[in-house]
N, C-alpha and C positions, 0 to 999 in steps of 0.2 A: 928448235930455237927460233927459227924464222916465224913460226906460228905465234909464239909468245911475244916477239917483238912487234909483229903486225897487230896483235890484240891490244897491247899497251899504247901503240901509236894511234890506233883508232880511238881508244878510250880518251887519250889526251886531246885529240882533235875535237871529240864530242863535248868534253868538259869545257874546252876553250870556247867552242861555238855557243854553247848554252849559257855560259857565264858561271864561274865558280861562285858559290854562295856558302857562307858559314857565319854562325853566331857563337861566340864563346865568352866566358866570364873572366873578368880581370879585377884586380883590387888596387891597381895603381897604373899610371901612364907608363911607368918603366916596363910593365909587363906587356905593353903593346909596342915595344921597340921594333920587333920584327916587322909588324904591319906598317909602321910609320916609315921604316927604312925602305919599304918596297913600293912607295908611291912617288909619283913624279908630276911634272907640270900638266900632264893630261889626266891626272886623277882628280878626285874631289874628296876632301875630308870634312865630315860634319861633326859638330860638337853640340850636344844638348847643353843647356846652361845650368839650370837649377839642379843641385846635388851631383853634378858632374864637374863643372868648372868652379862654381861659387855656391855658397850657402849662407843663410842668415847666421850671424854670430850668436844669436839668442836661441836657446834650445827649444822654446815653445813654438818657434816658427819653422823648426826642422821636422822631419818625419817622427822624431821622438815625441813631439807634442801633439801629434795627430789624434791620439785617443784620450787626451786630457779631458776629464769630466767638466772642468771649469768653463769650457767653451759654451756650455748651455746657458751661462749667465749673460752672454752677449745677445741682445735683442736681434731677432732675425731681420727685422726691417731696417736696422742700423748696421748690420754686419759689414757691409761693404765700406761704410764710412770708417768704422773702427779698424778694419783690416788695412785700409789704405794708410791710416795713421801709423799702424804697427810696422808695415813693410817699408814705409817711407822714412821712418826714423831709425830703424835698426841698421847696424853696420853689417857689411857682408865680408866674408872671408873665403879664402881658397879652399876647395875640397882637397886638392892635391897641390902641394907647393911647386911641383914641376910643371903645372899647366901653362903658365905664361911662357916658359922657355920652349915647351913643345910647340905652341902656336907660332912663336917667333922663329923657331928653326924651320918649320914648314914654309913660312913666309919667305925666309932667306933663300930657300931652295926653289922658290917659285911654284910651290904646290898650292892650288886654290883651296881655301878653307872657308867654312861658313858656320856661323852660330845658328842653331836650329832649336827654337824654343816654343813651348806651348803658351808662352806669355800673351796676355791680352795686348791689344793695341788701342790707341786713342786715350782719352781721359778715363780715369778710374777714381771716382769720388774726389779725394783731396789731391790726387796726383794728376797734373795737367796732361802728361804724355807718358804712357807706359814704355814706349819704345825708347824715348830719350832717357828715362829713368834706368832702364836696363843697360843701355849703352854706357851710361855714366858709371854704373856699378862695375862693369867689366873693365872699363878704361882705368878706373882708379886702382884696380888690382893688376894692371899691366897687360891686359888682353885686348887686342884690337883686331877685328876682322875686316874693317872697312877697306883695306888695300885690295882685297881679292874681288869684291863686287861693289863698285862705286855707284852703280845705277840703282835708283830708288823706284820701286814699283809696288802696286797693290794687286790683289786678286779678288775683286768684288764678285766675279762670276761664281765663286765657290760658296757664297753665302747669300742670304736674303737681304732685303732692304732694311734700313734703319738699324744695322749692326756694324760693328767694327770689323772690317775685312782683314784677312791675312795680308802681310806686306813684307817686303825685303827692304831693309834700311840699314846703311852703314855696315853691310856685310853680315847682317843677322836676319834670318828668316823667321818671322813671327806668325804663329797660328791664328792669333786674334780670336774672334768668336767662332772660328771654324773648328776649333779643337773640341773633340768629344771625349771626355775622360774615360768612359767605359770601352770605347773602341777607337783606337788611335786614328786620327786623320792626317798624321804626319806623312804617311805614305802618299796620300792623294795630293797633299800640298807640294811635296817634292816632285811629284809627277808634273804638276802645273808649272813649277819653277824651272824644271829642265826644258819643258816646251818653250816657256817664255824667253829663256836665255839661249835657246837652241844649243843645248849641251848634250853631248853623249860621251861622258868620261870613260876612260879606259878601265877605271876601277873606282869604287866608292867605299870609303871606310867611315863608319858611323859609331860614335860613342854616345850611349844613353844609359840611364839607370832604370829604365822601364822596358821590360821584354816586349810588351805589345807594340811599342814604337819601333823597335828593331825588326820585329816580324813584319809590320806593316810596310816598312821601307824595303825589306827583302822581297816581298811579293811584287812590288812595283818594278824593282830592278831586274827580277827574274823575267818579267814580261818584256823588258827592254833588252834582255840578254847582256846585262852589264855585270861584270864580276863584283862581288860584294863581300865585305868583311864587317859584320856587326860585332861590337864590343860592349858587353853589359858590365858597366862599372859598378861595383858594390863596395860601399864604404860604411864604417861604423860612425855613428853620430853621437854627440854628447848626451848623456842620460839627463832626463828631465828632473829637476828639483821642484816638486809640487808646491812647496812653500814660496819659492821664488815666482813660480807661475801664477799663483794666487795673488800675490802682491802686484805683479805686473798687470793682471786683468782688473784688479780693484782700482788701481791708479788710472788705467785706461778708461774705465767706465765712469769714474768720479771726476776726473780732470781732463779727459780726452788727450792724454799725454802718454807716450810710451817710454818706459824706463828699461834700460838694458839689464842683462843678468848681473853685471858688475855693480851697477847702481842699486839693484834690488838687494844684493848681498850686503852692501854697506848699510842699508836701512833695516835689515832684519836683526 
């Protein structure tokens, strides 16, 4: 009996020293109740934004529209201009209706929270400031990360010259031009963020819809021996109606105007 107790005690000490690390799949914030109840003021909870907290209300701009053949009609040299019109005009909606309350409850308990997005920074075609645009979307839907991290800072050392660097603004950590779609740089940015703010949280919980981001953060936190819980949020999105999508793109190309799914339905 003593041998077994000694073994499990040693194992517990070893796991604690190295930092517990796990990634699991959830389909709602309610499924993460256990993890959220086990954080405190010394922890850090990270939330990806797109497809985790909020998403475009129009199906063409969600993952459902990614394979739509009509995208080929948009001239490559004008794609950014047209995309900025689309994302600037579309309304955003909550991915999970519980999201604002989850963030508010953590804030009330004094748990530091941080929005963590691959979003660009600076101007993007017709949008003057991507970071202000993103903050406004979240704020309109009742989500505000600014109380946890009021200091604004950028990370120009992570990128080259003449590009938009990652930055932390109003409690949201933006990847800017540092984000590499095929190999997540969220781990490296979090590493720089923890150094800049001199943080060593007792535990990190991270919600994202992309496994590579969760793994990249896990690798960094394992090196820092910080316990980690990654949560892969998977949700179903509205099916794409190709007739609506065709009309939306046609209107965009002819009039440089974005019409919503509801507006398109009324015109069909």
